[in-house]
C-alpha positions as CSV (number, residue, x, y, z in Angstrom):
1,M,137.0,91.9,115.6
2,N,137.4,88.5,113.9
3,I,134.7,86.7,111.9
4,A,133.9,84.2,114.7
5,T,133.2,87.0,117.2
6,Q,131.2,89.0,114.6
7,S,129.1,85.9,113.9
8,I,128.1,85.4,117.5
9,D,127.5,89.0,118.5
10,G,124.5,91.1,117.5
11,G,121.6,88.7,117.8
12,F,118.3,89.4,119.6
13,A,118.8,90.2,123.3
14,E,115.3,88.6,124.0
15,P,114.9,86.1,121.2
16,V,111.2,85.2,121.7
17,F,109.9,88.6,122.5
18,N,112.1,90.4,119.8
19,A,111.1,87.8,117.1
20,Q,107.4,88.3,118.0
21,T,107.8,92.1,117.7
22,V,109.4,91.8,114.2
23,F,107.0,89.2,113.0
24,R,104.0,91.3,114.1
25,A,105.4,94.4,112.2
26,I,105.9,92.3,109.1
27,M,102.3,90.8,109.3
28,D,100.8,94.3,109.9
29,A,102.8,95.7,106.9
30,M,101.7,92.8,104.7
31,A,98.1,93.2,105.7
32,R,98.2,97.0,105.0
33,P,100.6,97.5,102.0
34,G,102.3,100.8,101.9
35,T,102.0,101.5,105.6
36,V,105.4,102.1,107.3
37,Q,106.0,100.1,110.5
38,D,108.4,101.4,113.1
39,L,111.0,98.8,114.1
40,P,113.6,99.6,116.8
41,Q,117.1,98.3,116.4
42,L,116.8,94.8,117.8
43,A,119.7,93.2,115.9
44,R,123.3,94.3,115.1
45,P,124.5,92.3,112.1
46,P,127.8,92.9,110.4
47,A,127.7,95.5,107.6
48,P,126.4,95.8,105.0
49,L,123.5,93.8,106.3
50,S,121.3,96.4,108.0
51,A,119.8,96.2,111.5
52,T,116.3,96.0,110.0
53,A,117.1,93.3,107.5
54,G,119.0,91.4,110.1
55,A,116.0,91.5,112.4
56,V,113.8,90.2,109.6
57,A,116.2,87.4,109.0
58,L,116.2,86.4,112.7
59,A,112.4,86.5,112.8
60,L,111.7,84.5,109.6
61,C,114.7,82.3,108.6
62,D,115.6,78.9,109.9
63,N,117.3,75.7,108.8
64,D,114.3,74.9,106.4
65,T,114.5,78.2,104.6
66,P,117.3,78.6,102.0
67,V,118.6,82.1,101.8
68,W,119.9,83.9,98.7
69,L,122.3,86.9,99.2
70,D,123.1,89.3,96.4
71,Q,126.7,89.9,95.4
72,V,127.3,92.7,97.9
73,L,126.3,90.5,100.8
74,Q,127.7,87.3,99.3
75,A,131.1,88.9,99.3
76,E,131.1,89.5,103.1
77,A,132.1,86.4,105.1
78,P,131.0,87.9,108.4
79,V,127.4,88.4,107.0
80,K,127.2,84.7,105.9
81,A,128.7,83.6,109.2
82,W,126.2,85.7,111.2
83,L,123.2,84.5,109.3
84,G,124.4,80.9,109.6
85,F,125.0,81.1,113.3
86,H,121.8,82.9,114.3
87,T,119.3,81.4,111.9
88,G,120.8,78.1,110.7
89,A,119.5,78.9,107.2
90,P,121.5,77.3,104.4
91,L,122.6,79.5,101.5
92,A,120.6,78.9,98.3
93,N,122.6,78.0,95.1
94,T,120.4,80.1,92.9
95,P,117.7,82.8,93.4
96,A,115.1,80.3,92.3
97,D,116.1,78.0,95.2
98,A,115.6,80.6,97.9
99,H,112.8,81.1,100.3
100,F,114.2,84.4,101.3
101,A,116.5,86.7,99.3
102,F,118.4,89.6,100.9
103,I,119.3,92.3,98.5
104,A,121.7,95.1,99.6
105,N,121.8,96.7,96.2
106,P,118.2,96.5,94.8
107,K,119.0,98.8,91.8
108,E,121.3,96.1,90.4
109,M,119.3,93.0,91.4
110,A,118.2,90.1,89.2
111,A,114.7,90.3,87.6
112,L,111.8,89.3,89.8
113,D,111.0,86.4,87.6
114,G,114.4,84.9,88.3
115,F,113.3,84.1,91.9
116,S,111.0,81.2,92.9
117,Q,107.4,82.0,91.9
118,G,105.8,79.1,93.8
119,T,103.3,76.8,92.0
120,Q,99.6,77.0,91.5
121,E,99.2,74.3,94.2
122,Y,101.8,75.8,96.5
123,P,102.1,79.5,95.9
124,D,103.7,80.0,99.3
125,R,106.8,78.3,98.0
126,S,107.8,81.5,96.3
127,T,110.7,83.7,97.4
128,T,110.2,86.7,99.7
129,L,112.6,89.4,98.8
130,I,114.1,91.7,101.5
131,L,115.3,94.9,99.8
132,L,117.7,97.1,101.8
133,T,116.7,100.7,101.2
134,G,118.0,104.0,102.5
135,D,114.5,105.2,103.4
136,L,110.9,104.8,102.4
137,G,110.0,108.4,101.6
138,S,112.5,110.2,99.3
139,G,112.6,107.9,96.2
140,P,110.2,107.9,93.2
141,T,106.6,107.8,94.5
142,L,104.7,104.5,93.9
143,L,100.9,104.6,94.0
144,L,99.5,101.4,95.5
145,E,96.1,99.8,95.1
146,G,94.6,96.4,96.1
147,P,93.7,94.3,99.1
148,G,94.3,95.9,102.4
149,I,94.3,99.4,100.9
150,E,91.1,101.4,101.3
151,K,91.6,103.5,98.1
152,T,95.2,104.2,97.4
153,A,98.4,104.3,99.3
154,M,101.8,105.9,98.5
155,I,105.3,104.9,99.3
156,A,108.6,106.2,97.9
157,P,111.5,103.8,98.7
158,T,114.9,104.8,97.5
159,G,117.2,102.7,95.2
160,M,114.5,100.4,93.7
161,P,115.3,98.0,90.8
162,R,115.3,99.3,87.3
163,H,111.9,98.9,85.5
164,F,110.4,97.9,88.8
165,V,106.8,99.0,88.0
166,E,106.8,97.0,84.8
167,Q,108.3,93.9,86.5
168,W,105.7,94.2,89.3
169,K,102.8,94.3,86.8
170,Q,104.1,90.9,85.4
171,N,104.4,89.7,89.0
172,N,100.7,90.6,89.5
173,Q,99.8,88.6,86.4
174,R,101.3,85.4,87.8
175,F,98.9,85.4,90.8
176,P,98.5,83.2,92.9
177,R,102.2,82.7,92.0
178,G,104.7,85.5,92.4
179,V,107.1,87.1,94.9
180,D,106.4,89.3,97.9
181,I,108.7,92.1,99.0
182,I,109.7,93.5,102.4
183,L,111.3,96.9,102.2
184,A,113.9,97.2,105.0
185,A,114.9,100.8,105.9
186,P,116.7,102.0,109.0
187,G,114.2,101.8,111.8
188,H,111.3,101.0,109.5
189,L,109.8,98.4,107.2
190,A,107.0,98.2,104.7
191,C,105.7,95.4,102.5
192,L,104.5,94.8,99.0
193,P,102.6,91.6,98.8
194,R,102.0,90.1,95.3
195,T,98.3,91.2,95.4
196,T,99.3,94.9,95.5
197,R,99.0,96.8,92.2
198,I,101.6,99.5,91.7
199,K,101.7,102.6,89.4
200,S,104.5,105.0,89.0
201,M,103.5,108.6,89.8
202,E,105.9,109.7,87.1
203,A,104.1,107.8,84.4
């Protein structure tokens, strides 16, 4: 299959309905950090962009939202062509220019403070990171507290960045600035908004 064919295939079968389904799952996950939202396979992007991350891109990205791809995704012409065709989103030159960042290898990703943090006046101009993870239950356990969580919640995504808990504490301290994270696992997603406090269970 050539790049042109790969870039056209694999979008939403029902664009409006599918986009609403994904958007609602993201909003529910942002409102209740640590909860895992089921997401059927609605998109079929070229590898290594996952179906879940591809669906998030189709629901959130457009020609006004520059997108940053990590080295793994940047190296794949079909991925860039697919995102360009289906979303119209331009590629950001640097992480700090991105509205959304798709990270196929979170363990090796740039530090959180390298992405756009927004401003005091416009905190929503920060980057939302979409981290591709194998699953949300078999990695190191993270204990979550904060708005939208009754007492505590737990989540255990695999392949998270090094020193993630320390980086996230710094992200909290920049509030109302700071990044938000969508964890994209096969068939599921969860969110870590900047207001969520995280402790490592191993600490």
